[in-house]
C-alpha positions in Angstrom: 4.9 29.1 -23.0 6.5 26.3 -20.9 4.4 25.1 -18.3 7.0 24.2 -15.7 6.1 21.5 -12.9 7.0 21.3 -9.2 9.7 19.4 -8.2 9.6 15.8 -7.1 8.7 15.5 -3.5 10.8 13.2 -2.0 10.4 12.4 1.4 12.8 11.4 4.1 12.4 8.4 6.0 13.5 8.6 9.4 16.4 6.5 11.0 15.1 3.5 12.5 12.2 1.2 12.5 8.7 2.8 12.5 6.8 2.4 15.8 4.0 0.0 16.3 1.8 2.4 18.0 1.0 6.0 17.9 2.1 8.4 21.0 -1.5 8.7 21.2 -1.8 5.0 21.8 0.9 5.2 24.5 -0.7 8.6 26.0 -4.0 6.5 26.7 -2.1 3.3 27.8 0.1 5.5 30.8 -3.1 7.2 31.6 -4.9 3.9 32.1 -1.8 2.6 34.2 -1.6 5.8 36.1 -5.4 5.7 36.9 -5.9 2.0 37.6 -2.4 1.3 39.4 -1.5 -1.4 37.0 2.1 -3.2 37.5 4.4 -2.9 34.6 3.7 -6.7 33.9 0.1 -6.2 33.9 -0.3 -3.6 31.5 2.2 -5.3 29.2 -0.3 -8.3 29.3 -3.2 -6.3 28.9 -1.6 -3.8 25.8 0.3 -6.9 24.2 3.7 -4.5 24.5 6.9 -5.6 26.5 7.1 -4.7 30.2 10.5 -2.6 29.4 8.2 -0.3 26.5 5.3 0.4 29.6 8.3 1.3 31.6 9.7 3.8 29.0 6.3 5.4 27.9 5.3 5.9 31.6 8.6 7.4 32.7 8.2 9.8 29.7 4.1 10.6 30.7 5.2 11.4 34.2 8.1 13.4 33.4 6.2 15.7 31.1 8.0 14.7 28.2 5.1 12.8 26.1 3.3 15.8 24.9 6.2 17.0 23.0 6.2 13.7 21.2 3.1 13.9 20.3 3.7 17.3 19.0 6.4 16.0 16.9 4.3 13.4 15.2 2.0 15.7 14.0 4.4 17.8 12.9 5.9 15.1 10.8 2.5 14.9 9.1 2.9 16.2 5.7 1.6 19.9 4.3 -1.8 19.6 2.0 0.3 20.9 -1.2 2.9 18.3 -0.5 -0.1 15.7 -0.5 -2.0 17.2 -4.0 1.4 17.2 -5.5 1.9 13.4 -4.9 -1.5 12.5 -5.6 -1.7 14.2 -8.7 1.7 12.7 -9.7 0.1 9.2 -8.8 -2.7 9.7 -11.1 -0.8 10.6 -13.7 0.9 7.5 -13.4 -2.4 5.3 -12.8 -3.6 7.2 -16.2 -0.4 6.4 -18.4 -0.9 2.6 -17.2 -4.3 2.5 -17.6 -3.6 3.8 -21.2 -0.5 1.1 -21.9 -2.9 -1.5 -20.8 -5.8 -0.8 -22.9 -3.5 -0.8 -26.4 -2.3 -4.1 -24.8 -5.6 -5.0 -24.7 -6.5 -3.8 -28.3 -3.1 -5.8 -29.5 -4.3 -9.2 -28.0 -7.7 -8.9 -29.4 -6.5 -8.4 -32.9 -3.8 -11.4 -32.2 -6.6 -13.7 -31.0 -8.6 -12.7 -34.2 -5.9 -13.4 -36.4 -4.8 -17.0 -34.8 -8.8 -18.0 -35.1 -8.7 -17.0 -38.7 -5.5 -19.0 -39.4 -6.5 -22.0 -37.5 -9.8 -22.0 -40.2 -7.6 -21.6 -43.2 -5.2 -24.6 -41.7 -8.1 -26.8 -40.8 -7.0 -30.1 -42.5 -4.8 -31.1 -40.1 -5.6 -32.7 -37.3 -5.3 -31.2 -33.9 -6.3 -31.6 -30.1 -8.2 -28.2 -31.2 -10.5 -29.6 -34.4 -10.3 -33.3 -33.3 -13.8 -32.7 -32.3 -15.0 -32.2 -35.9 -13.2 -35.0 -37.3 -15.0 -37.4 -35.1 -18.1 -36.5 -36.1 -17.8 -37.7 -39.8 -16.0 -40.8 -39.1 -18.1 -44.0 -38.4 
């Protein structure tokens, strides 16, 4: 009996660049601006965003469209099942990489032992590695 693996989940990338801050952050910023009566320029210095950004998010906040954006951002969070499948795939790939690295490490250890054995056999030639033993005998 063959075990079927679920199809690879490929997440669609949203258009445009990712926002620097979350809608919750902008909501908190707008509440602070409205409560304290800050100007756009003062708020932009405090929150380190442009005054145009402050103006845009304040318009959304006052029109009531801000809460809709927060719901959309929470909906974009992937479901638990997809997250589990992706993490299992990552774990499988990491285990395979660990196995490859283990085999490579064993191969390098054997190569090192072989190299040392070859050096001891051909130690009659003077090299920078066995120069110390030749100097000991010379006066």
